[in-house]
C-alpha positions in Angstrom: 71.6 6.2 -30.9 73.3 9.5 -31.9 71.7 12.6 -31.9 70.5 12.8 -35.6 68.8 9.5 -35.1 66.5 11.1 -32.7 63.2 12.4 -33.3 62.1 15.9 -33.0 60.3 15.3 -29.9 63.3 13.4 -28.4 65.5 16.1 -29.2 63.2 18.9 -27.6 62.7 16.8 -24.4 66.4 16.5 -24.1 66.7 20.2 -24.6 64.1 20.5 -21.8 65.9 18.4 -19.5 69.1 20.5 -19.7 67.3 23.8 -19.4 65.7 22.4 -16.2 69.2 21.7 -15.0 70.4 25.0 -15.7 67.6 26.5 -13.5 68.9 24.5 -10.8 66.0 21.9 -10.7 67.4 18.0 -10.9 65.3 16.3 -13.5 65.9 13.0 -11.6 66.3 13.9 -7.8 67.2 11.3 -5.5 65.2 12.5 -2.4 62.3 10.7 -1.4 59.0 12.1 -2.3 56.3 11.3 0.4 52.8 10.7 -0.7 49.8 10.1 1.5 46.9 9.6 -1.2 46.1 8.1 -4.3 43.7 8.8 -7.3 41.3 6.1 -6.9 40.9 6.4 -2.8 40.6 10.3 -3.1 37.7 10.0 -5.7 35.9 7.5 -3.7 36.2 9.2 -0.3 35.3 12.6 -1.3 32.3 14.2 0.3 30.9 17.5 -0.6 30.8 19.8 2.4 33.5 17.8 4.5 36.5 19.6 6.0 39.2 20.4 3.4 41.5 17.4 3.0 45.3 18.0 2.2 46.7 15.5 -0.4 50.2 14.6 -1.5 50.2 12.6 -4.6 52.8 11.5 -7.4 52.4 10.0 -10.8 52.8 10.7 -14.7 51.5 13.6 -16.7 49.0 12.1 -19.2 47.4 15.3 -20.5 47.8 19.1 -20.0 45.4 22.1 -20.7 47.3 25.6 -20.3 44.9 28.5 -20.2 47.2 31.3 -19.3 47.2 32.0 -15.4 45.5 28.6 -14.7 46.0 25.3 -16.2 45.1 21.7 -15.7 46.7 18.4 -15.8 45.7 14.8 -15.6 48.0 12.9 -13.3 48.3 9.0 -13.3 49.5 6.9 -10.5 49.1 3.2 -9.8 45.5 3.3 -9.2 44.2 5.7 -11.9 43.9 9.1 -12.9 43.2 12.5 -11.2 43.0 15.9 -12.5 45.2 18.6 -11.2 44.3 22.3 -11.0 47.5 24.8 -11.2 47.1 28.5 -10.6 50.1 30.6 -11.5 49.6 32.9 -9.0 49.3 30.4 -6.1 52.3 28.5 -7.0 54.4 31.6 -7.7 53.0 34.0 -5.2 55.8 36.5 -5.4 56.9 38.4 -8.7 58.9 35.8 -9.9 56.6 33.6 -12.2 59.4 31.3 -14.0 58.4 28.2 -12.2 55.2 28.2 -13.8 55.7 30.2 -17.0 58.8 28.3 -17.9 58.8 25.0 -16.0 55.4 24.0 -16.2 54.2 25.6 -19.7 57.5 24.8 -21.5 59.7 22.3 -19.9 57.3 19.6 -18.7 55.7 17.1 -21.0 53.2 14.4 -21.1 55.1 11.1 -19.8 56.9 13.3 -16.8 56.6 12.4 -13.3 55.8 15.0 -10.7 54.7 15.2 -7.4 51.9 17.6 -6.3 50.9 18.7 -2.9 47.6 20.4 -2.2 43.9 20.1 -1.3 41.0 18.1 -2.8 38.1 19.9 -4.3 35.4 19.6 -7.0 35.4 21.8 -9.9 32.6 23.6 -11.3 32.1 21.0 -14.0 31.8 18.4 -11.0 35.3 16.7 -11.5 37.0 15.9 -8.2 40.5 17.1 -8.4 43.7 18.5 -6.6 44.3 22.2 -6.3 48.0 22.2 -6.4 49.9 24.3 -3.8 53.5 22.8 -4.8 54.8 21.0 -7.7 57.9 18.9 -7.8 59.7 17.7 -10.7 60.3 13.8 -10.2 61.6 12.4 -13.4 61.8 13.4 -17.0 60.7 11.3 -19.9 62.8 11.6 -23.0 60.5 9.6 -25.2 56.9 10.9 -26.1 54.1 8.6 -25.3 52.1 7.2 -27.9 48.7 9.5 -28.0 45.6 7.4 -27.6 42.5 9.6 -28.7 38.9 8.6 -28.4 36.1 9.7 -30.0 32.3 8.5 -30.2 33.7 5.5 -28.2 36.2 4.6 -30.7 40.3 4.5 -30.2 42.3 6.1 -32.8 46.0 6.3 -33.0 46.1 3.4 -30.2 49.4 1.5 -29.3 47.7 -1.9 -30.7 50.3 -3.6 -32.9 50.8 -6.9 -30.9 54.5 -7.0 -31.6 55.0 -3.7 -30.2 52.7 -4.4 -27.3 54.5 -7.4 -26.3 58.0 -5.8 -26.7 57.3 -2.7 -25.0 54.9 -4.0 -22.2 55.8 -1.2 -20.2 54.2 1.3 -22.9 51.5 -1.1 -23.3 50.5 -1.0 -19.4 50.7 3.0 -19.6 48.3 3.7 -22.4 46.2 0.7 -22.9 43.2 0.5 -20.8 42.4 -2.8 -18.9 46.0 -4.3 -19.6 47.2 -3.6 -16.1 43.9 -5.3 -14.8 45.1 -8.7 -16.4 48.1 -8.6 -14.6 46.5 -7.6 -11.2 44.1 -10.6 -11.8 47.0 -13.0 -12.6 48.6 -12.2 -9.2 45.2 -12.9 -7.4 45.2 -16.3 -9.1 48.7 -17.0 -6.9 47.2 -15.4 -3.9 44.1 -17.4 -3.9 45.9 -20.7 -4.6 48.4 -20.1 -1.9 45.6 -19.1 0.5 43.9 -22.4 -0.3 46.8 -24.6 -0.1 48.2 -22.8 3.3 44.8 -23.2 5.0 45.1 -26.9 4.5 48.5 -27.1 5.9 50.4 -27.7 2.7 54.1 -26.1 2.6 55.5 -24.0 -0.3 58.9 -25.0 -1.4 61.7 -24.1 -4.1 63.1 -26.8 -6.1 66.2 -26.4 -8.6 65.9 -24.9 -12.3 69.1 -26.2 -13.2 68.9 -29.8 -13.2 71.2 -33.0 -14.1 68.3 -34.8 -15.5 65.4 -33.1 -17.3 62.7 -35.4 -15.7 59.2 -35.0 -14.7 57.7 -34.6 -18.1 57.9 -35.7 -21.8 59.3 -32.7 -23.4 62.4 -31.3 -25.1 64.8 -29.5 -22.6 67.0 -26.4 -23.0 70.6 -27.2 -22.5 73.2 -24.8 -20.7 76.7 -25.2 -19.6 77.9 -25.0 -16.1 81.4 -23.9 -16.5 82.7 -24.3 -12.8 81.6 -27.9 -12.9 82.5 -28.5 -16.6 79.2 -30.1 -17.3 75.8 -29.8 -19.2 72.7 -28.8 -17.4 69.3 -28.8 -18.3 66.7 -26.0 -17.5 63.7 -27.5 -15.6 61.1 -29.0 -17.8 59.0 -30.1 -14.6 59.5 -30.1 -10.9 57.6 -33.5 -10.2 60.5 -35.5 -9.3 61.9 -33.2 -6.8 58.4 -32.5 -5.1 58.1 -36.3 -4.6 61.7 -36.8 -3.2 60.0 -34.3 -0.6 57.2 -36.7 -0.1 59.6 -39.3 0.6 61.6 -37.0 3.2 58.4 -36.7 5.3 56.5 -33.7 4.2 52.8 -34.8 3.9 52.0 -31.8 1.4 54.0 -29.8 -0.7 53.6 -27.4 -3.7 55.5 -25.0 -5.9 54.8 -22.2 -8.5 57.5 -23.6 -10.9 58.9 -21.6 -13.7 59.4 -24.3 -16.5 61.2 -24.2 -19.6 60.6 -26.4 -22.9 62.6 -26.3 -25.9 59.7 -26.5 -28.4 57.3 -24.3 -30.5 55.6 -21.2 -29.8 52.1 -20.2 -30.5 48.8 -18.6 -29.3 48.7 -21.1 -26.3 52.3 -22.1 -25.6 55.4 -20.0 -24.7 58.9 -21.6 -24.1 59.1 -20.4 -20.4 55.9 -20.8 -18.6 54.3 -21.4 -14.9 52.9 -24.1 -13.6 51.7 -24.9 -10.0 52.5 -28.4 -8.8 51.2 -29.9 -5.5 51.7 -33.4 -3.8 49.8 -34.5 -1.1 50.6 -38.1 0.9 47.8 -40.7 1.3 45.7 -39.4 -1.5 45.0 -40.8 -5.0 43.6 -39.1 -8.4 40.1 -39.4 -7.4 40.6 -37.3 -4.3 42.8 -35.1 -6.4 39.8 -34.3 -8.9 37.5 -33.3 -6.0 40.3 -31.1 -4.7 41.0 -29.5 -8.1 37.4 -28.6 -8.9 36.7 -27.0 -5.3 40.3 -25.2 -6.0 39.4 -23.7 -9.3 35.8 -22.8 -8.2 37.6 -20.9 -5.3 39.9 -19.0 -7.5 37.5 -18.0 -10.2 35.3 -16.4 -7.1 38.2 -14.7 -5.8 39.5 -13.2 -9.0 36.3 -12.3 -10.7 33.5 -12.8 -8.0 31.9 -15.5 -10.1 32.6 -19.0 -11.5 31.3 -18.0 -14.9 34.0 -16.5 -17.5 33.7 -15.7 -21.2 36.3 -17.2 -23.5 36.4 -17.2 -27.1 32.8 -16.5 -27.5 31.7 -19.2 -25.1 30.7 -19.1 -21.5 32.6 -21.5 -19.0 31.6 -22.3 -15.8 34.2 -23.3 -13.1 31.5 -24.3 -10.6 32.1 -27.9 -9.3 31.6 -30.7 -9.8 33.0 -31.3 -13.4 32.2 -34.3 -15.8 34.4 -37.2 -15.7 35.0 -39.7 -18.7 37.6 -42.2 -19.4 39.9 -41.6 -22.5 38.8 -44.6 -24.3 35.0 -43.7 -23.7 35.6 -40.2 -24.8 37.2 -41.6 -28.1 34.1 -44.0 -28.6 31.7 -41.3 -27.6 33.0 -38.9 -30.3 34.3 -41.2 -33.3 32.1 -44.3 -32.9 35.3 -46.5 -32.8 35.9 -48.6 -29.8 39.6 -49.5 -29.2 39.2 -51.0 -26.0 40.6 -54.4 -27.0 42.6 -53.3 -29.8 46.2 -54.1 -30.3 48.8 -51.8 -31.8 48.3 -52.7 -35.4 44.7 -52.2 -35.0 44.9 -49.0 -33.5 47.1 -47.8 -36.4 44.4 -48.9 -38.7 41.9 -46.9 -36.6 44.4 -43.8 -36.9 44.2 -44.2 -40.7 40.5 -44.6 -40.6 40.1 -41.4 -38.5 42.8 -39.5 -40.7 45.1 -39.2 -37.5 48.8 -38.8 -38.3 51.1 -41.4 -36.9 54.8 -42.6 -37.4 56.8 -45.6 -36.6 58.2 -44.2 -33.4 54.6 -44.1 -31.7 53.7 -47.1 -29.5 50.1 -48.1 -28.6 49.8 -45.4 -25.9 51.0 -42.5 -28.1 48.6 -43.7 -31.0 45.8 -43.6 -28.5 46.6 -40.4 -27.3 47.0 -39.0 -30.9 43.5 -40.3 -31.5 42.0 -38.3 -28.6 44.0 -35.3 -29.4 42.9 -35.0 -33.0 39.3 -36.0 -32.6 38.1 -35.5 -29.1 40.1 -32.9 -27.1 38.6 -29.9 -28.6 35.1 -30.9 -28.2 35.1 -30.5 -24.4 34.3 -26.9 -23.5 33.1 -27.0 -20.1 35.8 -28.5 -17.3 35.9 -32.1 -17.9 38.2 -34.6 -16.5 39.4 -37.3 -18.9 40.8 -40.1 -17.1 42.6 -43.4 -17.3 45.5 -42.6 -19.8 47.5 -45.4 -21.4 50.5 -46.7 -19.3 52.9 -45.9 -22.3 52.3 -42.1 -22.1 52.1 -42.2 -18.1 55.5 -43.3 -17.1 55.1 -41.7 -13.5 51.6 -43.0 -12.9 50.1 -45.9 -10.9 48.5 -48.5 -13.2 44.6 -48.7 -12.8 43.6 -51.3 -9.9 41.3 -53.3 -12.5 43.2 -52.8 -15.7 47.1 -52.8 -15.8 47.1 -51.4 -19.6 45.7 -47.9 -18.2 46.9 -45.6 -15.4 45.2 -43.6 -12.5 45.7 -40.3 -14.3 43.3 -37.4 -15.3 43.7 -34.4 -17.6 41.2 -31.5 -17.0 40.0 -30.1 -20.4 38.6 -26.5 -20.5 37.7 -25.0 -24.2 39.3 -27.7 -25.7 42.7 -27.2 -23.9 44.3 -29.2 -21.2 44.6 -27.1 -17.9 45.6 -29.7 -15.3 47.3 -33.2 -15.3 47.2 -35.1 -12.2 48.1 -38.7 -11.0 47.8 -41.5 -8.4 51.8 -41.3 -8.1 53.7 -44.3 -8.9 55.5 -45.3 -5.6 56.8 -48.9 -6.5 60.6 -48.4 -7.2 60.5 -51.6 -9.3 57.9 -50.9 -11.5 59.2 -47.4 -12.0 62.5 -48.5 -13.0 60.7 -50.6 -15.7 58.8 -47.8 -16.8 61.9 -45.7 -17.2 63.4 -48.4 -19.3 60.7 -48.5 -21.5 61.2 -44.7 -22.2 64.8 -45.4 -22.8 63.8 -47.7 -25.7 61.0 -45.4 -27.1 63.9 -42.9 -27.1 66.1 -45.2 -29.2 63.3 -45.8 -31.6 63.6 -41.8 -32.3 60.9 -40.3 -29.5 62.7 -37.3 -28.8 60.1 -36.6 -25.9 60.8 -39.9 -23.9 61.8 -39.3 -20.5 65.3 -39.9 -19.3 66.3 -42.5 -16.5 66.7 -40.5 -13.0 68.6 -42.8 -11.0 68.5 -40.7 -7.7 64.9 -40.4 -8.1 64.9 -44.3 -8.2 67.0 -44.4 -5.0 64.5 -42.1 -3.3 61.8 -44.1 -4.1 63.6 -47.4 -2.7 63.7 -45.6 0.7 60.0 -45.8 0.3 57.3 -43.0 -0.5 53.9 -43.1 0.7 50.8 -43.3 -1.5 50.3 -39.9 -2.9 48.3 -37.7 -5.4 49.9 -35.0 -7.5 48.6 -32.6 -9.6 49.7 -29.6 -11.9 48.0 -26.7 -13.3 49.2 -24.3 -16.1 48.9 -20.9 -14.4 49.3 -18.9 -17.6 46.5 -21.0 -19.2 44.4 -20.4 -16.2 45.0 -17.0 -16.3 43.9 -16.9 -20.3 40.7 -18.3 -19.1 40.0 -16.1 -16.0 40.8 -13.0 -18.0 39.2 -13.9 -21.3 42.4 -13.8 -23.0 42.9 -16.2 -26.2 46.6 -15.6 -26.6 49.1 -16.6 -23.9 51.2 -13.5 -24.7 48.5 -11.3 -23.4 48.9 -12.8 -19.9 52.7 -12.8 -19.8 54.3 -9.5 -19.0 57.3 -10.3 -21.2 56.5 -13.1 -23.5 59.5 -14.6 -25.5 59.9 -12.9 -28.8 62.3 -12.9 -31.7 65.3 -10.7 -31.3 64.7 -7.3 -33.0 66.1 -7.0 -36.4 67.1 -3.3 -36.2 68.9 -1.2 -33.7 66.2 -0.2 -30.9 64.0 2.7 -31.8 
């Protein structure tokens, strides 16, 4: 960007930066600035009549009121905002008043970082403030912040355009109240889960993001090239097969917060890069995992919000355990009146036509059943509900039901009509697993571009023997949406995927 393209404010701020340098003041000093207090703690601990407290704070100037020899500014640090009182004669006790008259009144702007040392007091209007004794320039802001104005409880000139907010999250966090709290809660979700797992002796691990085989889920992968090896790799679509290798290797319980990538569409509930928690525990099954999952989510909700109840999309959701459990085929019958229990593939296709469910020739019996559930039932489960016993065709990594080999010991947890968790009694029979993979290959040859690859090394691992195990994955981004009341996934991702900007940066 050349000088002629800069706004008047940007030119003015750059001139102020140069004037600071000419005065011998570095607008970006390298030395450490030592702080010993923060805005929220200062306000909460202040007591009238107590001994005067010295404080050293640092933050960004968010507003200024210049009134001759005395002025006020509002300083924002990581915890909030606090007022600072500046007296010209105290900051500049001698005859030279240049620091105040030039630096503070003319060369500092809203958005600049400063350090303030002084004492805490209450103003005549009752506001707890810091009486500045020294002022240090820490960083000059060369772009003006959006000015957000409040009048009669309404926001004017706010930084509200979603595309701007997501592209410039750094500005969004600065000027829009409540945005920072969303991401603090998101981190608390991770903390609460880790504590829950660690207390039970499960081990957090890391598995590869670059994979030879994009296994563990039915999804389209991103492909990248490894130059040194001269081969294509896939960005991880799931970490399941690696975690199960660790169960083979002797760990009893492992978990990972996995960054996954799927080369698919984007909407209000899907981002191509997303975070999933996956956990695998030896000697367990999907019944145990259902109880484990509902207790986990109840605990996380309490840690993050202090209550199991959240408001989402105008509905109140309660994460208090236990949750309702219903087999998929029963859910279809309950919501449509159609009983598909003993139907063959052609009869299920006819049921799809009867119910107005879209289908195509690549879909086998299992995918047709899944499509019926997705179109006619899924959105009706508002409170947390376990949908169980999925078809074998759509669950190639799952044990078959003990009493019905056409179904599997699998559940998905539905909340507000969306999948939040997916879990299995893990298939540990290497012969059956190979047959399932080969069936996925046949589906791929029929045109199913989400069918799984055959992972020969995973099959080899199973042949060494894997104990019975229960596994479960939770979409962290979607859980963050529910626990913060945000209806768009972009609101809970610090930097969601965006199309490239068409023009040069403005």
